[in-house]
C-alpha positions, 0 to 999 in steps of 0.5 A: 500500499505504501509503495503504491502511494509512493509510485503514484506521487512520483508519477505526479511529480514527473508529469509536470516537466518544464514550467511554461513560459508564463509560469517561468516569468511569474517565478522570476518576478516572485524571485525579484520580489523576494530578493527585494524583501530580503535586502530590505530586511537585511538593512533593517537588521543592520540598522537595529544592530547599529542602534543597539551598539550605539546604546550599549556604548552610550549607556555602558551596559550590555543590552543583548542577551548572552548566548549561554544563559539559562532561563 
């Protein structure tokens, strides 16, 4: 029973073949959008880390949680 389901699924995946040109264009657009979102998130992370660094230097105490602490 398990082998039969596995074979059916493998046939479903192999029957798809290459994506159509419309699908490929949509996927490329999706990739570009995701890359933009990733870059925006990285800029935000960099900014937040810079703010934390500045606050730690200005107030002279650690703000970030230490990695080895237990709760």
